[in-house]
N, CA, C and O atoms as a CHARMM CRD file, in Angstrom:
* protein
*
  336
    1    1 UNK  N    -13.01200   2.50700  -1.40500 PROA 1      0.00000
    2    1 UNK  CA   -12.31700   2.75400  -0.64000 PROA 1      0.00000
    3    1 UNK  C    -12.89000   2.55700   1.03400 PROA 1      0.00000
    4    1 UNK  O    -12.41800   1.84600   1.92200 PROA 1      0.00000
    5    2 UNK  N    -13.77300   3.24000   1.05400 PROA 2      0.00000
    6    2 UNK  CA   -14.72800   2.50900   2.41400 PROA 2      0.00000
    7    2 UNK  C    -14.57800   1.55800   2.98500 PROA 2      0.00000
    8    2 UNK  O    -13.98000   1.01000   3.91100 PROA 2      0.00000
    9    3 UNK  N    -15.77900   1.38100   1.65900 PROA 3      0.00000
   10    3 UNK  CA   -16.13800  -0.47700   2.95900 PROA 3      0.00000
   11    3 UNK  C    -14.74300  -1.01400   2.37200 PROA 3      0.00000
   12    3 UNK  O    -14.98400  -2.18100   2.06300 PROA 3      0.00000
   13    4 UNK  N    -13.12900  -0.67800   2.00400 PROA 4      0.00000
   14    4 UNK  CA   -12.48100  -2.12700   2.10800 PROA 4      0.00000
   15    4 UNK  C    -12.31500  -1.76800   3.52500 PROA 4      0.00000
   16    4 UNK  O    -12.48800  -2.69100   4.32100 PROA 4      0.00000
   17    5 UNK  N    -11.90800  -0.20000   4.16600 PROA 5      0.00000
   18    5 UNK  CA   -11.66700   0.50300   5.43300 PROA 5      0.00000
   19    5 UNK  C    -12.30200  -0.35100   6.16900 PROA 5      0.00000
   20    5 UNK  O    -11.83600  -1.02700   7.08600 PROA 5      0.00000
   21    6 UNK  N    -13.34400  -0.32900   5.78200 PROA 6      0.00000
   22    6 UNK  CA   -14.50200  -1.10200   6.63100 PROA 6      0.00000
   23    6 UNK  C    -14.61900  -1.89900   6.75100 PROA 6      0.00000
   24    6 UNK  O    -15.00900  -2.62500   7.66500 PROA 6      0.00000
   25    7 UNK  N    -14.34700  -1.97500   5.96300 PROA 7      0.00000
   26    7 UNK  CA   -13.51100  -4.81300   6.31700 PROA 7      0.00000
   27    7 UNK  C    -12.98500  -5.32800   6.96300 PROA 7      0.00000
   28    7 UNK  O    -13.20000  -6.32800   7.64800 PROA 7      0.00000
   29    8 UNK  N    -11.51100  -4.12900   6.70100 PROA 8      0.00000
   30    8 UNK  CA   -10.51500  -4.12800   7.64000 PROA 8      0.00000
   31    8 UNK  C    -10.97700  -3.56400   9.11500 PROA 8      0.00000
   32    8 UNK  O    -10.04100  -3.48100   9.91000 PROA 8      0.00000
   33    9 UNK  N    -11.61900  -3.36300   9.36300 PROA 9      0.00000
   34    9 UNK  CA   -11.63500  -2.21700  10.91500 PROA 9      0.00000
   35    9 UNK  C    -12.47800  -3.12200  11.07100 PROA 9      0.00000
   36    9 UNK  O    -12.33000  -3.35700  12.27100 PROA 9      0.00000
   37   10 UNK  N    -13.54200  -4.04500  10.58900 PROA 10     0.00000
   38   10 UNK  CA   -13.70500  -5.14400  10.91700 PROA 10     0.00000
   39   10 UNK  C    -13.62600  -6.20900  11.60200 PROA 10     0.00000
   40   10 UNK  O    -14.05000  -6.75200  12.62200 PROA 10     0.00000
   41   11 UNK  N    -12.70900  -6.39100  10.40800 PROA 11     0.00000
   42   11 UNK  CA   -11.21800  -7.88700  10.91800 PROA 11     0.00000
   43   11 UNK  C    -10.83500  -7.93400  11.89900 PROA 11     0.00000
   44   11 UNK  O    -10.90900  -8.88600  12.67500 PROA 11     0.00000
   45   12 UNK  N    -10.16800  -6.54100  12.12400 PROA 12     0.00000
   46   12 UNK  CA    -9.42400  -6.11600  13.16400 PROA 12     0.00000
   47   12 UNK  C    -10.48700  -6.70400  14.82700 PROA 12     0.00000
   48   12 UNK  O    -10.55100  -7.77800  15.42500 PROA 12     0.00000
   49   13 UNK  N    -11.00700  -5.63600  14.99200 PROA 13     0.00000
   50   13 UNK  CA   -12.26900  -6.23600  15.58600 PROA 13     0.00000
   51   13 UNK  C    -12.63100  -7.64700  16.48600 PROA 13     0.00000
   52   13 UNK  O    -12.34600  -8.10700  17.59200 PROA 13     0.00000
   53   14 UNK  N    -13.62100  -8.11900  15.03500 PROA 14     0.00000
   54   14 UNK  CA   -12.89500  -9.96600  15.64500 PROA 14     0.00000
   55   14 UNK  C    -11.63600 -10.50100  15.84500 PROA 14     0.00000
   56   14 UNK  O    -11.41600 -11.69500  15.64300 PROA 14     0.00000
   57   15 UNK  N    -10.98900  -9.90700  16.13600 PROA 15     0.00000
   58   15 UNK  CA    -9.34400 -10.89800  15.09200 PROA 15     0.00000
   59   15 UNK  C     -9.71900 -10.37500  17.07700 PROA 15     0.00000
   60   15 UNK  O     -9.88000 -11.33100  17.83600 PROA 15     0.00000
   61   16 UNK  N     -9.80700  -9.06600  17.63600 PROA 16     0.00000
   62   16 UNK  CA    -9.44900  -9.19600  18.38600 PROA 16     0.00000
   63   16 UNK  C    -10.85800  -9.52000  20.10800 PROA 16     0.00000
   64   16 UNK  O    -10.92600  -9.67300  21.32800 PROA 16     0.00000
   65   17 UNK  N    -11.38600  -9.46100  19.25000 PROA 17     0.00000
   66   17 UNK  CA   -12.91700 -10.44700  19.27200 PROA 17     0.00000
   67   17 UNK  C    -13.14600 -11.88000  20.14800 PROA 17     0.00000
   68   17 UNK  O    -13.63000 -12.29800  21.20100 PROA 17     0.00000
   69   18 UNK  N    -12.52700 -12.26400  19.07900 PROA 18     0.00000
   70   18 UNK  CA   -11.64300 -13.40600  19.24200 PROA 18     0.00000
   71   18 UNK  C    -11.38700 -14.56500  20.62800 PROA 18     0.00000
   72   18 UNK  O    -11.78800 -15.60100  21.15700 PROA 18     0.00000
   73   19 UNK  N    -10.50700 -13.57700  20.68700 PROA 19     0.00000
   74   19 UNK  CA    -9.56800 -13.19800  21.72600 PROA 19     0.00000
   75   19 UNK  C    -10.01700 -13.93100  23.80200 PROA 19     0.00000
   76   19 UNK  O    -10.86800 -13.71500  24.66500 PROA 19     0.00000
   77   20 UNK  N     -9.12400 -14.56200  23.67100 PROA 20     0.00000
   78   20 UNK  CA   -10.18500 -13.72300  25.47000 PROA 20     0.00000
   79   20 UNK  C     -9.96800 -12.91500  25.94500 PROA 20     0.00000
   80   20 UNK  O     -8.82700 -12.45400  25.93300 PROA 20     0.00000
   81   21 UNK  N    -11.27900 -12.18700  26.79100 PROA 21     0.00000
   82   21 UNK  CA   -10.53400 -11.09000  26.64800 PROA 21     0.00000
   83   21 UNK  C     -9.51800 -10.39100  28.01700 PROA 21     0.00000
   84   21 UNK  O     -9.16700  -9.25800  28.34800 PROA 21     0.00000
   85   22 UNK  N     -9.34100 -11.59900  28.46800 PROA 22     0.00000
   86   22 UNK  CA    -7.76800 -11.05900  29.22400 PROA 22     0.00000
   87   22 UNK  C     -6.71500 -10.53700  28.28000 PROA 22     0.00000
   88   22 UNK  O     -5.89900  -9.68800  28.64200 PROA 22     0.00000
   89   23 UNK  N     -6.73500 -10.97700  27.24400 PROA 23     0.00000
   90   23 UNK  CA    -5.33000 -11.13900  25.95200 PROA 23     0.00000
   91   23 UNK  C     -5.96000 -10.44900  24.60800 PROA 23     0.00000
   92   23 UNK  O     -5.85200 -10.68400  23.40400 PROA 23     0.00000
   93   24 UNK  N     -6.85100  -9.23600  25.58900 PROA 24     0.00000
   94   24 UNK  CA    -7.16000  -8.71500  24.01700 PROA 24     0.00000
   95   24 UNK  C     -6.09700  -7.00200  23.93800 PROA 24     0.00000
   96   24 UNK  O     -6.19300  -6.18000  24.85000 PROA 24     0.00000
   97   25 UNK  N     -5.33400  -6.80900  22.92000 PROA 25     0.00000
   98   25 UNK  CA    -4.69000  -6.05600  22.86300 PROA 25     0.00000
   99   25 UNK  C     -4.92500  -4.42800  22.49700 PROA 25     0.00000
  100   25 UNK  O     -4.40600  -3.38600  22.89800 PROA 25     0.00000
  101   26 UNK  N     -6.13100  -4.80400  21.38900 PROA 26     0.00000
  102   26 UNK  CA    -6.57100  -3.62700  20.31100 PROA 26     0.00000
  103   26 UNK  C     -5.55200  -3.04600  19.81600 PROA 26     0.00000
  104   26 UNK  O     -5.49700  -1.83300  19.61700 PROA 26     0.00000
  105   27 UNK  N     -4.02500  -4.41200  19.40200 PROA 27     0.00000
  106   27 UNK  CA    -3.73700  -3.32400  18.53500 PROA 27     0.00000
  107   27 UNK  C     -2.62500  -4.59700  17.65600 PROA 27     0.00000
  108   27 UNK  O     -2.59300  -5.76800  18.03400 PROA 27     0.00000
  109   28 UNK  N     -2.00200  -4.20900  16.77100 PROA 28     0.00000
  110   28 UNK  CA    -1.38500  -5.60500  15.91400 PROA 28     0.00000
  111   28 UNK  C     -1.82300  -5.58900  14.56000 PROA 28     0.00000
  112   28 UNK  O     -2.41300  -4.62900  14.06500 PROA 28     0.00000
  113   29 UNK  N     -1.56200  -6.56800  13.99700 PROA 29     0.00000
  114   29 UNK  CA    -1.93500  -6.62900  12.70400 PROA 29     0.00000
  115   29 UNK  C     -2.21100  -7.91400  11.83600 PROA 29     0.00000
  116   29 UNK  O     -1.37200  -8.78700  11.61600 PROA 29     0.00000
  117   30 UNK  N     -3.73000  -7.90300  11.29600 PROA 30     0.00000
  118   30 UNK  CA    -3.76700  -8.01700  10.60700 PROA 30     0.00000
  119   30 UNK  C     -3.17900  -8.95900   9.40100 PROA 30     0.00000
  120   30 UNK  O     -2.16400  -8.46100   8.91500 PROA 30     0.00000
  121   31 UNK  N     -3.59700 -10.28900   8.75600 PROA 31     0.00000
  122   31 UNK  CA    -3.19600 -11.24500   7.95500 PROA 31     0.00000
  123   31 UNK  C     -1.43700 -10.36100   8.32000 PROA 31     0.00000
  124   31 UNK  O     -0.75400  -9.73200   7.51100 PROA 31     0.00000
  125   32 UNK  N     -1.22600 -10.55900   9.37400 PROA 32     0.00000
  126   32 UNK  CA     0.89700 -11.06500   9.27400 PROA 32     0.00000
  127   32 UNK  C      1.38200  -8.80500   8.73900 PROA 32     0.00000
  128   32 UNK  O      2.52100  -8.35100   8.64200 PROA 32     0.00000
  129   33 UNK  N      0.45900  -8.25100   8.59700 PROA 33     0.00000
  130   33 UNK  CA     1.09400  -6.91300   8.00600 PROA 33     0.00000
  131   33 UNK  C      0.80200  -5.70500   8.27700 PROA 33     0.00000
  132   33 UNK  O      1.43900  -4.70700   8.61400 PROA 33     0.00000
  133   34 UNK  N     -0.92000  -6.10700   7.95200 PROA 34     0.00000
  134   34 UNK  CA    -1.39400  -4.68700   7.73000 PROA 34     0.00000
  135   34 UNK  C     -1.87200  -4.04500   9.72100 PROA 34     0.00000
  136   34 UNK  O     -2.40800  -4.71500  10.60400 PROA 34     0.00000
  137   35 UNK  N     -1.58100  -3.14900   9.75600 PROA 35     0.00000
  138   35 UNK  CA    -0.65500  -2.03700  11.68200 PROA 35     0.00000
  139   35 UNK  C     -2.29200  -2.34000  11.50800 PROA 35     0.00000
  140   35 UNK  O     -2.74000  -2.55200  10.38100 PROA 35     0.00000
  141   36 UNK  N     -3.48900  -2.35200  13.13000 PROA 36     0.00000
  142   36 UNK  CA    -3.92500  -1.82400  13.29100 PROA 36     0.00000
  143   36 UNK  C     -4.17300  -0.75500  15.10800 PROA 36     0.00000
  144   36 UNK  O     -3.30000  -1.08100  15.91300 PROA 36     0.00000
  145   37 UNK  N     -4.68500  -0.20300  15.39300 PROA 37     0.00000
  146   37 UNK  CA    -4.56400   0.15000  17.04600 PROA 37     0.00000
  147   37 UNK  C     -5.98300   0.96400  17.19000 PROA 37     0.00000
  148   37 UNK  O     -6.63800   1.70400  16.45600 PROA 37     0.00000
  149   38 UNK  N     -6.11200   0.44500  18.50300 PROA 38     0.00000
  150   38 UNK  CA    -7.31000   1.23100  18.74200 PROA 38     0.00000
  151   38 UNK  C     -7.13200   1.71300  20.23500 PROA 38     0.00000
  152   38 UNK  O     -7.86200   2.23200  21.08000 PROA 38     0.00000
  153   39 UNK  N     -6.10900   1.39000  20.17600 PROA 39     0.00000
  154   39 UNK  CA    -5.89000   2.19000  21.64600 PROA 39     0.00000
  155   39 UNK  C     -6.39300   3.33300  22.19600 PROA 39     0.00000
  156   39 UNK  O     -7.03000   3.82700  21.26500 PROA 39     0.00000
  157   40 UNK  N     -6.53300   4.29800  23.45800 PROA 40     0.00000
  158   40 UNK  CA    -5.98700   5.63800  23.04100 PROA 40     0.00000
  159   40 UNK  C     -5.05100   6.32300  22.54200 PROA 40     0.00000
  160   40 UNK  O     -4.10500   6.18900  23.31800 PROA 40     0.00000
  161   41 UNK  N     -4.51800   7.51600  21.01800 PROA 41     0.00000
  162   41 UNK  CA    -3.49800   8.19600  21.21200 PROA 41     0.00000
  163   41 UNK  C     -2.83600   8.19600  22.04000 PROA 41     0.00000
  164   41 UNK  O     -3.34200   7.70800  23.05000 PROA 41     0.00000
  165   42 UNK  N     -1.52000   8.64500  22.17400 PROA 42     0.00000
  166   42 UNK  CA    -1.02700   9.58500  23.29900 PROA 42     0.00000
  167   42 UNK  C      0.22800  10.17400  21.41300 PROA 42     0.00000
  168   42 UNK  O      0.45700   9.86600  20.24300 PROA 42     0.00000
  169   43 UNK  N      0.57300  11.16200  22.53000 PROA 43     0.00000
  170   43 UNK  CA     1.03000  12.26100  22.31400 PROA 43     0.00000
  171   43 UNK  C      3.20500  11.48800  21.94000 PROA 43     0.00000
  172   43 UNK  O      4.14700  11.83100  21.22600 PROA 43     0.00000
  173   44 UNK  N      3.00500  10.70300  22.67200 PROA 44     0.00000
  174   44 UNK  CA     4.29300   9.95000  21.88100 PROA 44     0.00000
  175   44 UNK  C      4.29000   8.96300  21.59000 PROA 44     0.00000
  176   44 UNK  O      5.15200   8.18000  21.98600 PROA 44     0.00000
  177   45 UNK  N      3.11900   8.55000  20.62000 PROA 45     0.00000
  178   45 UNK  CA     2.74900   7.70800  19.33700 PROA 45     0.00000
  179   45 UNK  C      2.50300   8.26900  18.40800 PROA 45     0.00000
  180   45 UNK  O      2.69400   7.92900  17.24000 PROA 45     0.00000
  181   46 UNK  N      2.19500   8.90000  18.68500 PROA 46     0.00000
  182   46 UNK  CA     2.45300  10.66800  16.75000 PROA 46     0.00000
  183   46 UNK  C      2.98400  10.25600  16.94300 PROA 46     0.00000
  184   46 UNK  O      2.98000   9.03400  16.79500 PROA 46     0.00000
  185   47 UNK  N      4.25400  11.16700  17.63300 PROA 47     0.00000
  186   47 UNK  CA     5.56300  11.29600  17.59900 PROA 47     0.00000
  187   47 UNK  C      6.24900  10.47300  17.01900 PROA 47     0.00000
  188   47 UNK  O      7.15500  10.64300  16.20300 PROA 47     0.00000
  189   48 UNK  N      5.80800   9.53400  17.45300 PROA 48     0.00000
  190   48 UNK  CA     6.95500   8.03100  17.38800 PROA 48     0.00000
  191   48 UNK  C      6.30300   7.49900  15.38700 PROA 48     0.00000
  192   48 UNK  O      6.97300   6.84600  14.58700 PROA 48     0.00000
  193   49 UNK  N      4.90200   8.06300  15.15200 PROA 49     0.00000
  194   49 UNK  CA     4.17200   7.53900  13.89500 PROA 49     0.00000
  195   49 UNK  C      4.99200   8.68300  12.71100 PROA 49     0.00000
  196   49 UNK  O      5.64500   8.47600  11.68900 PROA 49     0.00000
  197   50 UNK  N      4.54300  10.03200  13.49700 PROA 50     0.00000
  198   50 UNK  CA     5.01100  11.19100  11.83300 PROA 50     0.00000
  199   50 UNK  C      5.81100  11.89500  12.18900 PROA 50     0.00000
  200   50 UNK  O      6.08600  12.86100  11.47700 PROA 50     0.00000
  201   51 UNK  N      6.50100  11.68700  13.43600 PROA 51     0.00000
  202   51 UNK  CA     8.39600  12.67700  13.38300 PROA 51     0.00000
  203   51 UNK  C      9.16900  12.07700  13.90700 PROA 51     0.00000
  204   51 UNK  O      9.70000  12.71800  14.81400 PROA 51     0.00000
  205   52 UNK  N      9.70900  10.60900  13.72900 PROA 52     0.00000
  206   52 UNK  CA    10.66800  10.13800  14.48100 PROA 52     0.00000
  207   52 UNK  C     12.42600   9.64600  13.21900 PROA 52     0.00000
  208   52 UNK  O     12.83600   8.59700  12.72300 PROA 52     0.00000
  209   53 UNK  N     12.99300  11.34300  13.20900 PROA 53     0.00000
  210   53 UNK  CA    14.29800  10.92800  11.55400 PROA 53     0.00000
  211   53 UNK  C     15.12000   9.56400  12.10000 PROA 53     0.00000
  212   53 UNK  O     15.94000   8.88300  11.48400 PROA 53     0.00000
  213   54 UNK  N     14.79200   9.46100  12.98700 PROA 54     0.00000
  214   54 UNK  CA    15.80900   8.70200  13.67600 PROA 54     0.00000
  215   54 UNK  C     15.36500   7.11600  12.92700 PROA 54     0.00000
  216   54 UNK  O     16.21200   6.37000  12.43600 PROA 54     0.00000
  217   55 UNK  N     14.18300   6.86900  12.95700 PROA 55     0.00000
  218   55 UNK  CA    13.81800   5.66200  12.53000 PROA 55     0.00000
  219   55 UNK  C     13.49200   5.30000  11.27900 PROA 55     0.00000
  220   55 UNK  O     12.53200   5.94700  10.86100 PROA 55     0.00000
  221   56 UNK  N     14.03200   4.31300  10.32700 PROA 56     0.00000
  222   56 UNK  CA    14.16500   4.19500   8.80100 PROA 56     0.00000
  223   56 UNK  C     13.34300   4.02300   8.22100 PROA 56     0.00000
  224   56 UNK  O     13.48500   4.16900   7.00700 PROA 56     0.00000
  225   57 UNK  N     11.83800   3.56100   8.82600 PROA 57     0.00000
  226   57 UNK  CA    10.90300   3.46200   8.01000 PROA 57     0.00000
  227   57 UNK  C     10.46200   4.79200   7.80300 PROA 57     0.00000
  228   57 UNK  O     10.49000   5.60900   8.72400 PROA 57     0.00000
  229   58 UNK  N      9.99100   5.12000   6.47800 PROA 58     0.00000
  230   58 UNK  CA     8.92800   6.36400   6.21800 PROA 58     0.00000
  231   58 UNK  C      7.19600   6.10700   5.96700 PROA 58     0.00000
  232   58 UNK  O      6.41400   6.96200   5.55000 PROA 58     0.00000
  233   59 UNK  N      6.80300   4.44800   6.40900 PROA 59     0.00000
  234   59 UNK  CA     5.53800   4.45100   6.74300 PROA 59     0.00000
  235   59 UNK  C      5.80400   3.18900   8.12200 PROA 59     0.00000
  236   59 UNK  O      6.69500   2.36000   8.30700 PROA 59     0.00000
  237   60 UNK  N      4.44900   3.58800   8.96600 PROA 60     0.00000
  238   60 UNK  CA     5.01100   2.95800  10.26600 PROA 60     0.00000
  239   60 UNK  C      3.41200   3.07300  10.13000 PROA 60     0.00000
  240   60 UNK  O      2.55200   3.32900   9.28800 PROA 60     0.00000
  241   61 UNK  N      3.60400   2.59400  11.98300 PROA 61     0.00000
  242   61 UNK  CA     2.02300   1.75500  12.18200 PROA 61     0.00000
  243   61 UNK  C      0.68500   3.33900  12.54900 PROA 61     0.00000
  244   61 UNK  O      0.88000   4.20100  13.40600 PROA 61     0.00000
  245   62 UNK  N     -0.23900   3.28700  11.84700 PROA 62     0.00000
  246   62 UNK  CA    -1.65000   4.18800  12.74800 PROA 62     0.00000
  247   62 UNK  C     -1.86700   4.67400  13.55100 PROA 62     0.00000
  248   62 UNK  O     -3.00800   5.11600  13.68900 PROA 62     0.00000
  249   63 UNK  N     -0.95400   4.85000  14.46500 PROA 63     0.00000
  250   63 UNK  CA    -1.50000   5.99600  15.98400 PROA 63     0.00000
  251   63 UNK  C     -3.04000   5.37600  16.33300 PROA 63     0.00000
  252   63 UNK  O     -3.32000   4.78500  17.37700 PROA 63     0.00000
  253   64 UNK  N     -3.90400   5.62900  15.29700 PROA 64     0.00000
  254   64 UNK  CA    -5.35400   5.12500  15.44800 PROA 64     0.00000
  255   64 UNK  C     -6.07000   4.60700  14.57700 PROA 64     0.00000
  256   64 UNK  O     -6.64200   5.42900  13.86200 PROA 64     0.00000
  257   65 UNK  N     -6.31600   3.25200  14.29400 PROA 65     0.00000
  258   65 UNK  CA    -6.83500   2.61600  13.21000 PROA 65     0.00000
  259   65 UNK  C     -6.42600   1.98700  12.32900 PROA 65     0.00000
  260   65 UNK  O     -5.77000   1.15000  12.95000 PROA 65     0.00000
  261   66 UNK  N     -6.31600   1.75000  11.31300 PROA 66     0.00000
  262   66 UNK  CA    -6.06000   0.24800  10.32300 PROA 66     0.00000
  263   66 UNK  C     -5.37800   1.17700   9.87300 PROA 66     0.00000
  264   66 UNK  O     -5.83900   2.31900   9.90200 PROA 66     0.00000
  265   67 UNK  N     -3.92400   0.88000   9.26600 PROA 67     0.00000
  266   67 UNK  CA    -2.75100   0.90700   8.14800 PROA 67     0.00000
  267   67 UNK  C     -2.10700   2.07300   8.55900 PROA 67     0.00000
  268   67 UNK  O     -2.13900   2.18800   9.78400 PROA 67     0.00000
  269   68 UNK  N     -1.44300   3.12500   7.88800 PROA 68     0.00000
  270   68 UNK  CA    -0.56400   3.19400   7.41300 PROA 68     0.00000
  271   68 UNK  C     -0.23700   4.73400   7.75100 PROA 68     0.00000
  272   68 UNK  O     -0.99700   5.57300   7.26700 PROA 68     0.00000
  273   69 UNK  N      1.04500   5.25000   8.69900 PROA 69     0.00000
  274   69 UNK  CA     0.65900   6.38200   8.43300 PROA 69     0.00000
  275   69 UNK  C      3.02400   7.64800   8.04200 PROA 69     0.00000
  276   69 UNK  O      4.15400   7.54900   8.52000 PROA 69     0.00000
  277   70 UNK  N      2.65400   8.12000   7.47100 PROA 70     0.00000
  278   70 UNK  CA     3.57400   8.92400   6.70600 PROA 70     0.00000
  279   70 UNK  C      4.35200   9.57700   8.19600 PROA 70     0.00000
  280   70 UNK  O      3.66500  10.23800   8.97600 PROA 70     0.00000
  281   71 UNK  N      6.00300   9.28200   8.51100 PROA 71     0.00000
  282   71 UNK  CA     6.68600   9.74500   8.97600 PROA 71     0.00000
  283   71 UNK  C      7.77600  11.01000   8.10100 PROA 71     0.00000
  284   71 UNK  O      8.84600  11.13900   7.50800 PROA 71     0.00000
  285   72 UNK  N      6.54000  11.75100   8.57400 PROA 72     0.00000
  286   72 UNK  CA     7.33300  12.88500   8.34800 PROA 72     0.00000
  287   72 UNK  C      8.45300  13.67300   8.29400 PROA 72     0.00000
  288   72 UNK  O      8.55000  14.62200   7.51600 PROA 72     0.00000
  289   73 UNK  N      9.67900  13.20000   9.41000 PROA 73     0.00000
  290   73 UNK  CA     9.96900  13.35300  10.16200 PROA 73     0.00000
  291   73 UNK  C     11.73300  12.56400   9.04900 PROA 73     0.00000
  292   73 UNK  O     12.75200  13.17800   8.73500 PROA 73     0.00000
  293   74 UNK  N     11.49100  11.60200   8.87300 PROA 74     0.00000
  294   74 UNK  CA    12.61700  10.80600   8.20100 PROA 74     0.00000
  295   74 UNK  C     12.37800  11.46600   6.56100 PROA 74     0.00000
  296   74 UNK  O     13.19500  11.86000   5.72800 PROA 74     0.00000
  297   75 UNK  N     10.61900  11.36600   6.54000 PROA 75     0.00000
  298   75 UNK  CA    11.12800  12.87200   4.89900 PROA 75     0.00000
  299   75 UNK  C     12.02600  14.18200   4.91300 PROA 75     0.00000
  300   75 UNK  O     12.33700  14.75600   3.87000 PROA 75     0.00000
  301   76 UNK  N     12.41200  14.60300   6.15200 PROA 76     0.00000
  302   76 UNK  CA    12.51500  15.84400   5.72700 PROA 76     0.00000
  303   76 UNK  C     14.31300  14.83200   6.43800 PROA 76     0.00000
  304   76 UNK  O     14.98500  15.74400   6.91800 PROA 76     0.00000
  305   77 UNK  N     14.64400  14.27000   6.50600 PROA 77     0.00000
  306   77 UNK  CA    15.88000  14.31700   7.23100 PROA 77     0.00000
  307   77 UNK  C     16.09800  13.77500   5.48900 PROA 77     0.00000
  308   77 UNK  O     15.92500  14.72400   4.72400 PROA 77     0.00000
  309   78 UNK  N     16.39400  12.61900   4.86300 PROA 78     0.00000
  310   78 UNK  CA    16.21900  12.41600   3.47900 PROA 78     0.00000
  311   78 UNK  C     16.72800  13.40100   2.63400 PROA 78     0.00000
  312   78 UNK  O     17.76100  13.67400   2.02300 PROA 78     0.00000
  313   79 UNK  N     15.40500  13.90600   2.87200 PROA 79     0.00000
  314   79 UNK  CA    15.57700  15.24200   1.46200 PROA 79     0.00000
  315   79 UNK  C     16.69700  15.72600   1.86600 PROA 79     0.00000
  316   79 UNK  O     17.61000  15.54000   1.06100 PROA 79     0.00000
  317   80 UNK  N     17.18600  16.69000   3.50900 PROA 80     0.00000
  318   80 UNK  CA    17.78100  17.52500   3.23600 PROA 80     0.00000
  319   80 UNK  C     19.21100  16.85500   3.14200 PROA 80     0.00000
  320   80 UNK  O     20.26500  17.46700   2.96600 PROA 80     0.00000
  321   81 UNK  N     19.06300  15.50800   3.28900 PROA 81     0.00000
  322   81 UNK  CA    20.50200  13.95800   3.05100 PROA 81     0.00000
  323   81 UNK  C     20.98000  14.83200   1.55900 PROA 81     0.00000
  324   81 UNK  O     21.96300  15.52300   1.29400 PROA 81     0.00000
  325   82 UNK  N     19.97600  14.49200   0.90600 PROA 82     0.00000
  326   82 UNK  CA    19.64300  14.54600  -0.42500 PROA 82     0.00000
  327   82 UNK  C     20.26300  16.48400  -1.11700 PROA 82     0.00000
  328   82 UNK  O     20.91400  16.84000  -2.09900 PROA 82     0.00000
  329   83 UNK  N     19.61000  17.23200   0.03700 PROA 83     0.00000
  330   83 UNK  CA    20.28200  17.88200  -1.35500 PROA 83     0.00000
  331   83 UNK  C     21.29900  18.20200  -0.53200 PROA 83     0.00000
  332   83 UNK  O     21.99900  18.82300  -1.33100 PROA 83     0.00000
  333   84 UNK  N     22.08400  18.23600   0.83200 PROA 84     0.00000
  334   84 UNK  CA    23.90800  18.38500   0.53700 PROA 84     0.00000
  335   84 UNK  C     24.77500  17.42600   0.10200 PROA 84     0.00000
  336   84 UNK  O     25.96800  17.69300  -0.04200 PROA 84     0.00000
């Protein structure tokens, strides 16, 4: 798992470094679907990724790094709707 993660981080950094410096955003997707984000995290991005009950996605883009986060707000909302 560590090797896979390291390879994905290296691929994301390489993807950004291939762009001209003025076009580097340090966030995007590898192979069109694996999200990455190396920008400094913000409280708003943490909330959007981890606690956003109105977002239909359970798996959201990670706030920092490569991969996905779990939208706990959506999980709770679905659980409460199911229990009602």
